[in-house]
C-alpha positions in Angstrom: 150.5 161.6 141.0 147.5 161.5 138.7 146.0 158.0 138.0 144.8 157.5 134.5 142.8 154.7 132.8 144.5 153.6 129.5 141.1 152.7 128.0 139.9 156.3 128.0 143.2 158.2 127.7 144.6 159.5 124.4 148.2 159.1 125.6 147.9 155.3 125.4 147.2 155.5 121.6 144.5 153.9 119.5 143.5 150.3 120.0 144.3 148.1 117.1 143.4 144.4 117.5 146.0 143.1 115.1 148.8 144.9 116.9 147.5 143.8 120.2 147.3 140.2 119.2 150.9 140.3 117.8 152.2 142.0 120.9 150.6 139.6 123.4 150.8 136.4 121.3 153.0 134.9 124.0 150.0 134.7 126.3 148.5 132.0 124.1 151.3 129.6 125.0 150.9 130.4 128.7 147.2 129.8 128.5 147.8 126.5 126.7 150.2 125.4 129.5 147.7 126.4 132.2 144.9 124.4 130.4 147.1 121.3 130.3 147.9 121.8 134.0 144.2 122.0 134.9 143.6 118.9 132.8 146.3 117.0 134.7 144.9 118.2 138.1 141.4 117.1 137.0 142.6 113.6 136.3 144.4 113.3 139.7 141.7 114.9 141.7 139.5 112.7 144.0 137.4 115.4 145.8 134.2 115.8 143.9 133.7 119.5 144.8 137.2 120.3 143.7 136.8 118.2 140.6 133.6 120.2 139.7 135.4 123.5 140.1 138.3 122.3 137.9 135.8 121.1 135.3 134.1 124.5 135.2 137.4 126.2 134.9 138.4 124.0 132.1 135.1 124.6 130.3 135.6 128.4 130.7 139.1 128.2 129.3 137.9 126.2 126.3 135.1 128.6 125.6 137.4 131.6 125.8 139.8 129.8 123.4 136.9 129.1 120.9 135.6 132.7 121.2 139.1 134.0 120.5 139.4 131.8 117.4 136.0 132.9 116.1 137.0 136.6 116.6 140.3 136.0 114.8 138.4 134.4 111.8 136.0 137.4 111.7 139.0 139.8 111.7 140.7 137.9 109.0 137.6 137.9 106.8 137.2 141.6 107.3 140.9 142.2 106.4 140.6 140.2 103.2 137.5 142.2 102.2 139.4 145.4 102.9 142.3 144.2 100.8 140.0 143.3 97.9 138.5 146.8 98.1 141.9 148.4 98.0 142.9 146.4 95.0 139.7 147.5 93.2 140.3 151.1 94.2 143.8 150.9 92.7 142.3 149.7 89.4 140.1 152.8 89.4 136.8 151.1 90.4 134.4 152.6 92.9 134.7 150.9 96.3 131.7 148.7 97.3 131.0 148.0 101.0 129.0 145.0 102.1 125.9 145.4 104.2 125.5 143.5 107.5 123.1 141.1 105.9 125.5 140.3 103.1 128.3 139.7 105.6 126.0 137.4 107.5 125.2 135.5 104.3 128.9 135.1 103.6 129.5 133.9 107.2 126.7 131.4 106.9 128.0 130.0 103.6 131.4 129.6 105.2 129.9 127.8 108.1 128.0 125.4 105.8 131.2 124.8 103.8 133.1 124.0 107.0 130.4 121.7 108.3 130.3 119.9 104.9 134.1 119.4 105.0 134.0 118.0 108.5 131.0 115.8 107.7 128.7 117.2 110.4 126.4 119.1 108.0 123.6 116.5 108.2 123.5 116.3 112.0 123.5 120.2 112.1 120.6 120.4 109.7 118.6 117.8 111.6 119.1 119.7 114.9 118.0 122.9 113.2 114.9 121.2 111.7 113.9 119.9 115.2 114.4 123.3 116.7 112.3 124.9 114.0 109.6 122.3 114.4 109.4 122.9 118.2 109.1 126.7 117.5 106.3 126.1 114.9 104.4 123.8 117.3 104.6 126.5 120.0 103.0 129.0 117.7 100.1 126.8 116.6 96.9 126.9 118.6 96.5 124.0 120.9 94.2 121.1 119.9 91.5 120.4 122.6 89.3 117.4 122.4 
């Protein structure tokens, strides 16, 4: 019997993230249950070494969840742009595709709008100013007396 890797084999079909997410959406509920179970174990745990391991696992789960949500948002944004282009094409207009820089600007504007809604915009801007000030100081020649 010949073994084959589905990632590189044409027999497996083309990878489409939307279909993949719909097909394996049940995994989200399983991951949520596992996360709750880890949180309960973390509360009960007395061993510091074990507690640290559980905390790292919980952090990793949370980061994976956030990354998945971010990817989903990006996918939805791209789909909406594609839909708009299709509508314009149906009306007989020439399609217009955004450059990477334009997409980045839209993403940044969306991020600022989200921060403004949640009320965290000022703290975000303060952190950014501090970071930029540190970078600027690093590039300035040092003052020797």
